[in-house]
VEXDREN-2710 file (C-alpha; in Angstrom, 1 decimal):
% VEXDREN-2710
k/r/px/py/pz
1/UNK/0.0/0.0/0.0
2/UNK/2.8/2.4/0.8
3/UNK/4.4/1.8/-2.7
4/UNK/1.0/2.3/-4.3
5/UNK/0.5/5.4/-2.1
6/UNK/3.9/6.7/-3.2
7/UNK/3.1/6.2/-6.9
8/UNK/-0.1/8.2/-6.3
9/UNK/2.0/11.0/-4.8
10/UNK/4.4/10.9/-7.7
11/UNK/1.5/10.9/-10.2
12/UNK/-0.1/13.9/-8.4
13/UNK/3.2/15.7/-8.5
14/UNK/3.6/15.0/-12.2
15/UNK/0.0/16.1/-13.0
16/UNK/0.5/19.3/-11.0
17/UNK/3.7/20.1/-12.9
18/UNK/1.9/19.3/-16.2
19/UNK/-1.0/21.6/-15.4
20/UNK/1.5/24.2/-14.2
21/UNK/3.3/24.0/-17.6
22/UNK/0.0/24.3/-19.5
23/UNK/-1.0/27.3/-17.4
24/UNK/2.3/29.1/-18.0
25/UNK/2.1/28.2/-21.7
26/UNK/-1.4/29.6/-22.0
27/UNK/-0.3/32.8/-20.1
28/UNK/2.6/33.3/-22.5
29/UNK/0.3/32.8/-25.5
30/UNK/-2.2/35.3/-24.1
31/UNK/0.5/37.9/-23.4
32/UNK/1.9/37.3/-26.9
33/UNK/-1.4/37.9/-28.5
34/UNK/-2.2/41.0/-26.4
35/UNK/1.2/42.5/-26.9
36/UNK/1.0/42.4/-30.7
37/UNK/-0.9/45.3/-32.2
38/UNK/-4.3/44.3/-33.6
39/UNK/-3.4/45.6/-37.0
40/UNK/-0.5/43.2/-37.3
41/UNK/-2.8/40.3/-36.3
42/UNK/-5.5/41.2/-38.8
43/UNK/-5.0/39.4/-42.1
44/UNK/-6.6/40.4/-45.4
45/UNK/-9.5/38.0/-46.1
46/UNK/-9.3/35.9/-49.2
47/UNK/-11.6/36.8/-52.1
48/UNK/-13.2/33.5/-52.8
49/UNK/-14.7/33.4/-56.2
50/UNK/-17.4/30.8/-57.0
51/UNK/-16.4/28.0/-59.4
52/UNK/-19.1/29.1/-61.8
53/UNK/-17.6/32.6/-62.1
54/UNK/-14.5/32.5/-64.4
55/UNK/-13.2/36.1/-64.2
56/UNK/-11.7/37.3/-67.5
57/UNK/-11.6/40.9/-66.6
58/UNK/-10.8/42.4/-63.2
59/UNK/-10.6/46.1/-62.1
60/UNK/-9.9/47.7/-58.6
61/UNK/-11.1/51.2/-57.7
62/UNK/-8.5/53.9/-57.1
63/UNK/-9.4/54.0/-53.4
64/UNK/-8.9/50.2/-53.1
65/UNK/-12.4/49.8/-51.8
66/UNK/-14.1/48.0/-54.7
67/UNK/-13.1/45.1/-56.9
68/UNK/-15.2/44.3/-60.0
69/UNK/-14.8/41.0/-61.9
70/UNK/-16.4/40.0/-65.2
71/UNK/-17.2/36.5/-66.3
72/UNK/-19.3/34.7/-68.9
73/UNK/-22.5/35.2/-66.7
74/UNK/-22.0/38.9/-65.8
75/UNK/-20.2/41.1/-63.4
76/UNK/-19.7/40.8/-59.6
77/UNK/-18.8/43.7/-57.3
78/UNK/-16.7/42.7/-54.2
79/UNK/-15.6/44.5/-51.1
80/UNK/-11.9/44.6/-51.7
81/UNK/-11.2/44.9/-48.0
82/UNK/-13.2/42.0/-46.7
83/UNK/-13.5/39.8/-49.8
84/UNK/-17.3/39.8/-49.5
85/UNK/-19.5/39.6/-52.6
86/UNK/-21.8/42.6/-52.6
87/UNK/-23.7/42.6/-55.9
88/UNK/-24.3/40.7/-59.1
89/UNK/-24.7/42.8/-62.3
90/UNK/-26.2/41.4/-65.5
91/UNK/-27.5/44.3/-67.6
92/UNK/-28.8/43.9/-71.1
93/UNK/-30.9/41.2/-72.7
94/UNK/-31.4/37.8/-71.2
95/UNK/-28.6/36.1/-73.0
96/UNK/-25.2/35.2/-71.4
97/UNK/-23.5/35.6/-74.8
98/UNK/-23.7/39.3/-74.4
99/UNK/-20.9/39.1/-71.8
100/UNK/-18.4/38.0/-74.5
101/UNK/-17.0/35.3/-72.3
102/UNK/-16.1/37.9/-69.6
103/UNK/-14.0/40.1/-71.9
104/UNK/-15.8/43.2/-70.8
105/UNK/-14.2/46.6/-71.1
106/UNK/-14.7/48.7/-68.0
107/UNK/-13.1/51.5/-66.0
108/UNK/-13.6/53.4/-62.7
109/UNK/-13.3/57.2/-62.3
110/UNK/-10.7/58.8/-60.0
111/UNK/-13.2/59.4/-57.2
112/UNK/-14.1/55.7/-57.2
113/UNK/-17.8/56.7/-57.7
114/UNK/-18.6/55.6/-61.2
115/UNK/-18.0/52.3/-63.0
116/UNK/-18.4/52.3/-66.8
117/UNK/-18.8/49.0/-68.7
118/UNK/-19.8/48.0/-72.2
119/UNK/-22.3/45.2/-72.7
120/UNK/-23.0/44.6/-76.4
121/UNK/-23.9/48.0/-78.0
122/UNK/-24.4/49.8/-74.7
123/UNK/-22.2/51.5/-72.1
124/UNK/-23.7/51.2/-68.6
125/UNK/-22.8/53.4/-65.7
126/UNK/-22.9/52.0/-62.2
127/UNK/-22.9/54.5/-59.3
128/UNK/-21.2/53.1/-56.2
129/UNK/-22.9/55.7/-53.9
130/UNK/-26.4/54.6/-55.0
131/UNK/-25.2/51.1/-55.7
132/UNK/-27.2/50.9/-58.9
133/UNK/-26.9/51.4/-62.6
134/UNK/-27.9/55.0/-63.2
135/UNK/-27.4/55.6/-66.9
136/UNK/-26.7/53.9/-70.2
137/UNK/-25.5/55.1/-73.7
138/UNK/-25.7/53.4/-77.0
139/UNK/-22.4/53.0/-79.1
140/UNK/-21.7/51.7/-82.6
141/UNK/-19.1/49.0/-82.4
142/UNK/-17.0/47.4/-79.7
143/UNK/-15.0/49.6/-77.4
144/UNK/-11.8/48.0/-76.3
145/UNK/-10.5/50.8/-74.0
146/UNK/-12.1/53.5/-71.8
147/UNK/-11.0/56.1/-69.3
148/UNK/-12.7/58.9/-67.4
149/UNK/-11.5/62.4/-67.4
150/UNK/-9.6/63.5/-64.2
151/UNK/-12.7/65.3/-62.9
152/UNK/-15.1/62.5/-63.9
153/UNK/-17.3/64.6/-66.1
154/UNK/-16.4/62.8/-69.4
155/UNK/-15.7/59.3/-70.6
156/UNK/-13.2/58.7/-73.4
157/UNK/-13.6/55.5/-75.5
158/UNK/-11.6/53.8/-78.2
159/UNK/-12.5/50.8/-80.4
160/UNK/-13.7/49.6/-83.7
161/UNK/-16.4/51.3/-85.7
162/UNK/-19.2/48.9/-86.2
163/UNK/-18.1/45.9/-88.2
164/UNK/-15.2/47.7/-89.9
165/UNK/-12.3/46.1/-88.0
166/UNK/-9.6/48.2/-89.5
167/UNK/-11.1/51.5/-88.5
168/UNK/-10.4/53.0/-85.0
169/UNK/-12.7/55.5/-83.5
170/UNK/-12.0/57.7/-80.5
171/UNK/-15.0/59.3/-78.8
172/UNK/-15.8/61.6/-75.9
173/UNK/-19.0/61.2/-73.9
174/UNK/-20.3/64.0/-71.7
175/UNK/-21.9/62.4/-68.6
176/UNK/-24.1/65.4/-67.9
177/UNK/-25.9/65.4/-71.2
178/UNK/-24.9/61.9/-72.6
179/UNK/-23.6/63.7/-75.7
180/UNK/-21.1/61.7/-77.8
181/UNK/-18.4/63.5/-79.8
182/UNK/-16.1/61.9/-82.4
183/UNK/-12.6/62.9/-81.6
184/UNK/-10.6/60.9/-84.2
185/UNK/-11.1/58.2/-86.8
186/UNK/-8.1/56.2/-88.0
187/UNK/-8.1/53.7/-90.8
188/UNK/-5.4/51.0/-90.1
189/UNK/-4.8/48.2/-92.6
190/UNK/-2.4/45.5/-91.4
191/UNK/-2.3/41.7/-91.4
192/UNK/-1.6/41.6/-87.7
193/UNK/-4.4/41.2/-85.2
194/UNK/-4.4/44.2/-83.0
195/UNK/-6.6/46.6/-81.0
196/UNK/-6.4/49.5/-78.7
197/UNK/-6.0/47.9/-75.3
198/UNK/-5.5/50.9/-73.1
199/UNK/-6.3/54.6/-72.8
200/UNK/-4.6/56.8/-70.2
201/UNK/-5.2/60.5/-69.6
202/UNK/-2.7/63.0/-68.3
203/UNK/-3.3/64.4/-64.8
204/UNK/-4.2/67.8/-66.3
205/UNK/-6.7/66.2/-68.6
206/UNK/-5.1/67.6/-71.8
207/UNK/-3.6/64.5/-73.4
208/UNK/-4.8/61.0/-74.0
209/UNK/-2.2/58.2/-74.4
210/UNK/-3.2/55.4/-76.7
211/UNK/-1.6/52.0/-76.4
212/UNK/-2.0/49.4/-79.2
213/UNK/-0.6/46.0/-78.6
214/UNK/1.0/45.9/-82.1
215/UNK/1.3/49.4/-83.4
216/UNK/2.7/51.0/-80.3
217/UNK/1.4/54.3/-78.8
218/UNK/0.5/57.8/-79.6
219/UNK/-0.9/61.0/-78.0
220/UNK/-4.2/62.6/-78.8
221/UNK/-5.3/66.0/-77.8
222/UNK/-8.2/65.4/-75.4
223/UNK/-10.1/68.5/-76.6
224/UNK/-9.8/68.3/-80.4
225/UNK/-8.7/64.6/-80.9
226/UNK/-5.8/65.7/-83.0
227/UNK/-2.7/63.4/-83.0
228/UNK/0.0/65.2/-81.1
229/UNK/2.8/62.6/-81.2
230/UNK/3.4/59.1/-82.5
231/UNK/5.9/56.9/-80.6
232/UNK/7.7/54.9/-83.3
233/UNK/7.9/51.2/-82.5
234/UNK/11.3/51.2/-84.3
235/UNK/12.7/52.6/-81.1
236/UNK/11.4/49.5/-79.3
237/UNK/9.7/51.9/-76.8
238/UNK/6.1/51.4/-75.8
239/UNK/4.5/54.1/-73.7
240/UNK/1.7/52.5/-71.6
241/UNK/0.2/55.0/-69.1
242/UNK/0.5/58.4/-67.5
243/UNK/2.0/58.5/-64.0
244/UNK/0.6/60.7/-61.2
245/UNK/3.4/63.2/-61.8
246/UNK/2.6/63.6/-65.5
247/UNK/5.5/61.6/-66.7
248/UNK/4.9/58.4/-68.8
249/UNK/5.3/54.8/-67.9
250/UNK/6.8/52.8/-70.8
251/UNK/8.1/49.4/-71.7
252/UNK/11.3/49.2/-73.6
253/UNK/13.3/46.3/-75.2
254/UNK/15.2/45.6/-78.3
255/UNK/13.4/43.2/-80.7
256/UNK/11.5/41.6/-77.8
257/UNK/14.7/40.0/-76.4
258/UNK/15.1/42.5/-73.7
259/UNK/12.5/44.1/-71.5
260/UNK/12.6/46.9/-69.0
261/UNK/10.3/49.5/-67.5
262/UNK/11.0/53.2/-68.1
263/UNK/9.8/56.6/-66.9
264/UNK/9.7/59.1/-69.7
265/UNK/9.9/62.9/-69.2
266/UNK/6.5/64.5/-69.8
267/UNK/8.0/67.1/-72.2
268/UNK/11.0/65.5/-73.9
269/UNK/9.7/61.9/-73.7
270/UNK/13.3/60.9/-73.0
271/UNK/14.0/58.2/-70.3
272/UNK/14.6/59.6/-66.9
273/UNK/15.1/56.2/-65.3
274/UNK/14.6/52.6/-66.1
275/UNK/14.6/49.2/-64.4
276/UNK/17.0/46.5/-64.8
277/UNK/16.6/44.1/-67.7
278/UNK/13.8/41.6/-67.1
END
């Protein structure tokens, strides 16, 4: 009995040490958690997209608040902070083919208030404040690039004119009166498959930078639509977008064997700096 009693004492001592260890361990974990600032503990939630929604086009608002994705069944608006799905958009006729497999051209203004998107022959405007589509404008042909003016009062578009695939049209749409003005019409005949894939507007709203995936880039006067400058692709320099300081972001590389990113001066268009070769 004494041996058994001794074993019980040893077991009790061992259990006390074990629980003491667990208590100390729990205390350390608690202090560790409390000591770390909450902002360091918070992780950005994952944006979980349903398997039925294959996003072909994605855009994030300038204030990082909204994320819009486009798939073959329409558009979805997400809270970019929490990853929550907020709204499904499916404007137009009841036919999923109108979404072109998710290749929907869209843009958001600088104030993160308006989303513009083309569905078939119509450009729809979604107001994030009202959280609803508030306006729509008919267009002739497919617009492959759009950008709002810096003050959000106008929308500039570029694309093909109807079924004439070798004709570029550049238009300006006044949002207050829905008036569409033709800025420029360019006939381009080439065997290569190409299109205007991006429009970027200067911070002062005076110049529009056009980027074509094959032909390179050029500048349009935002008021008159006149071509101000063409960037020859023989220089292997491809201006892509205006930077907030007014300079131009460009890709450079000789004969597609070398690639770097460059910042071009807003007046001379000469490289101010460039990245290492990629």
